[in-house]
C-alpha positions in Angstrom: -222.5 65.7 -125.6 -226.2 65.9 -126.3 -227.3 67.6 -129.5 -230.2 70.0 -129.7 -233.4 68.2 -130.8 -233.7 68.9 -134.6 -237.5 68.9 -134.4 -237.4 71.9 -132.0 -236.8 75.4 -133.3 -233.7 77.3 -132.1 -235.2 80.9 -132.2 -234.2 81.6 -128.6 -235.1 85.1 -127.5 -232.1 87.1 -126.3 -234.3 89.8 -124.6 -232.9 88.9 -121.2 -229.8 90.4 -119.6 -226.6 88.4 -119.8 -223.4 89.0 -117.9 -220.0 87.8 -117.2 -219.3 86.1 -113.9 -217.5 88.3 -111.4 -213.8 88.1 -111.2 -213.1 87.2 -114.8 -212.7 90.8 -116.1 -210.2 93.2 -114.5 -210.4 96.9 -115.1 -207.8 99.6 -114.5 -208.4 103.4 -114.6 -205.5 105.7 -115.4 -205.0 109.2 -114.0 -206.0 110.6 -117.3 -209.5 109.0 -116.8 -209.1 106.3 -119.5 -210.1 102.8 -118.6 -208.6 99.5 -119.8 -210.2 96.1 -119.3 -208.7 92.6 -119.8 -209.6 89.0 -119.2 -207.9 87.3 -116.2 -208.7 83.9 -117.7 -208.9 82.6 -121.3 -212.4 81.1 -120.7 -215.2 83.5 -119.6 -218.4 81.8 -118.6 -221.5 83.6 -119.8 -224.8 83.4 -118.0 -228.1 84.1 -119.7 -230.6 84.1 -116.9 -233.8 85.1 -118.8 -234.4 83.5 -122.2 -237.6 82.5 -123.9 -238.5 80.0 -126.6 -241.9 79.9 -128.3 -243.0 76.3 -129.3 -245.9 75.1 -131.4 -248.2 73.0 -129.3 -250.8 72.4 -132.0 -249.2 71.1 -135.1 -247.7 67.6 -135.0 -244.2 67.0 -136.2 -243.1 63.9 -138.3 -243.1 61.8 -135.1 -246.7 62.7 -134.3 -245.8 64.8 -131.3 -246.0 68.6 -131.2 -242.8 70.7 -131.0 -243.6 71.4 -127.3 -243.9 67.7 -126.6 -240.6 67.1 -128.4 -238.9 69.7 -126.3 -240.3 68.2 -123.1 -239.1 64.7 -124.0 -235.7 65.9 -125.0 -235.3 68.0 -121.8 -236.6 65.2 -119.5 -235.1 62.1 -121.1 -232.0 63.1 -123.1 -230.8 65.9 -120.8 -232.0 64.2 -117.6 -234.2 67.2 -116.6 -231.6 69.7 -117.7 -228.7 68.3 -115.8 -226.6 67.2 -118.8 -224.9 69.8 -121.2 -225.9 70.2 -124.8 -224.7 71.8 -128.0 -226.4 74.5 -130.0 -225.3 77.3 -132.3 -223.7 79.8 -129.9 -226.0 82.6 -128.9 -225.1 85.7 -130.8 -222.8 83.7 -133.3 -223.1 81.8 -136.5 -219.6 80.2 -136.7 -219.4 78.5 -133.3 -221.2 75.9 -131.4 -221.9 76.7 -127.8 -222.0 74.1 -125.0 -224.7 75.1 -122.5 -226.4 73.8 -119.5 -229.7 74.9 -118.1 -229.6 76.9 -114.9 -231.2 74.6 -112.2 -234.9 75.3 -111.5 -235.1 78.0 -114.2 -237.4 76.2 -116.7 -241.0 77.4 -116.6 -243.9 76.8 -119.0 -246.7 79.1 -120.0 -249.4 77.6 -122.2 -251.2 79.9 -124.7 -253.6 79.0 -127.5 -251.6 76.7 -129.7 -248.2 78.0 -128.4 -246.2 77.1 -125.3 -243.7 79.6 -124.1 -240.7 78.1 -122.3 -238.7 80.4 -120.1 -235.3 79.3 -118.9 -231.7 80.4 -118.0 -228.6 79.0 -119.7 -224.9 79.0 -118.7 -222.3 78.7 -121.4 -219.7 76.2 -120.4 -217.7 75.9 -123.6 -217.3 76.9 -127.2 -216.6 74.8 -130.3 -215.7 76.0 -133.8 -217.8 74.9 -136.7 -215.9 73.6 -139.6 -216.6 76.0 -142.5 -216.0 74.4 -145.9 -213.5 76.2 -148.0 -214.8 78.6 -150.6 -214.1 77.3 -154.1 -213.6 80.1 -156.7 -214.6 79.1 -160.2 -214.0 81.4 -163.2 -214.1 81.1 -166.9 -211.2 82.1 -169.0 -211.3 82.7 -172.8 -208.3 81.7 -174.8 -207.2 83.1 -178.1 -209.1 80.5 -180.0 -212.4 81.2 -178.3 -212.4 78.1 -176.2 -213.7 78.5 -172.6 -211.5 77.0 -169.8 -213.1 76.3 -166.4 -210.6 76.8 -163.6 -210.6 76.2 -159.9 -208.3 78.7 -158.1 -206.3 79.0 -161.3 -205.9 75.3 -161.8 -207.1 74.0 -165.2 -210.2 71.6 -164.9 -211.6 71.3 -168.4 -212.0 73.0 -171.8 -215.5 73.3 -173.0 -216.4 73.2 -176.7 -213.2 71.4 -177.7 
């Protein structure tokens, strides 16, 4: 699986419409007028046909190329012109990685002064959870003798000032 190029920003515009492919959501309307919808499959492919990404085409990165040139190289060489799937933080989420592929023939470039605007479509083909490190709660407890005890979830770690 190809990772997103770390020298390219990930501020993808979600202004475009997105939809679920037909046939994955079933809907039933009762005589009372209420509607119920459910998934017919555990995996629902999501399609984002109109996304945009603004890339700096003036300031060089640490490799000497601009952000736009980095994107072009990543797209052409690593993704084989957008054929291979890649991982990025899931659109609309912070705790999951999305596995995407570019919709064929959807990538277009508009060059402005110092900025290149890349327009493209993406199809989500999978989701991966991001390992979130456990939250460690630390608190100070004061004993009868005025000594401070540092604890980790109630487990004794050390006594300060002993």
